[in-house]
C-alpha positions as CSV (number, residue, x, y, z in Angstrom):
1,M,0.0,0.1,0.0
2,R,1.3,3.4,-0.9
3,Q,2.0,5.9,1.9
4,R,-0.3,8.4,0.4
5,V,-3.2,5.8,0.7
6,R,-2.2,4.9,4.2
7,K,-2.1,8.6,5.3
8,L,-5.6,9.0,4.0
9,I,-6.9,6.0,5.8
10,G,-4.9,6.8,8.9
11,T,-6.3,10.3,9.0
12,V,-9.8,9.1,8.9
13,L,-9.1,6.4,11.5
14,L,-7.5,9.0,13.8
15,L,-10.6,11.3,13.6
16,V,-12.8,8.2,14.4
17,L,-10.5,7.2,17.2
18,V,-10.5,10.7,18.9
19,V,-14.4,10.9,18.6
20,V,-15.0,7.4,19.9
21,W,-12.4,7.8,22.8
22,A,-14.0,11.1,23.8
23,I,-17.4,9.8,23.9
24,G,-16.3,6.6,25.8
25,A,-14.2,8.7,28.2
26,M,-17.2,11.0,29.0
27,A,-19.6,8.1,29.4
28,L,-17.0,6.4,31.8
29,A,-16.3,9.7,33.6
30,Q,-19.9,10.4,34.2
31,G,-20.9,6.9,35.3
32,R,-18.2,5.3,37.4
33,V,-15.4,7.8,38.1
34,T,-17.7,10.2,39.9
35,D,-18.3,7.5,42.6
36,L,-14.6,7.3,43.3
37,P,-12.6,9.3,46.0
38,A,-11.0,12.5,44.8
39,G,-7.5,11.1,44.4
40,W,-8.7,8.2,42.2
41,Q,-10.8,10.6,40.2
42,T,-7.8,12.6,39.3
43,V,-5.8,9.5,38.3
44,S,-8.8,8.3,36.2
45,Y,-9.1,11.7,34.4
46,V,-5.4,11.8,33.7
47,L,-5.3,8.3,32.3
48,L,-8.4,8.9,30.2
49,G,-6.9,12.1,28.8
50,I,-3.4,10.5,28.0
51,L,-4.0,6.9,27.1
52,W,-5.6,7.7,23.7
53,V,-2.1,8.7,22.6
54,I,-0.8,5.1,22.4
55,P,-3.1,3.9,19.7
56,A,-2.8,7.1,17.9
57,A,1.0,6.8,18.0
58,L,0.9,3.3,16.6
59,L,-1.5,4.4,13.8
60,I,0.9,7.4,13.0
61,R,3.8,5.0,12.9
62,W,2.0,2.8,10.4
63,M,1.1,5.9,8.3
64,E,4.7,7.1,8.1
65,K,6.2,3.8,6.8
66,P,8.0,4.4,3.7
67,D,6.7,2.9,0.4
68,R,8.2,-0.5,-0.7
69,R,10.5,-0.2,-3.6
70,A,9.3,-1.9,-6.7
């Protein structure tokens, strides 16, 4: 697959990832996190805010792979 096509697909997938992650994090934060003590709430919010970077980084790494030489 050419890098140009991977970047197009990756861009769409990144947008989907961010939207799905945001909705899931909001649902989780409103439901279960509010019942936790304040310290655990802080840890939960930080993790929910940072952990989306891992799948995004893997996706970006895939997008940036160079084309194979023919």
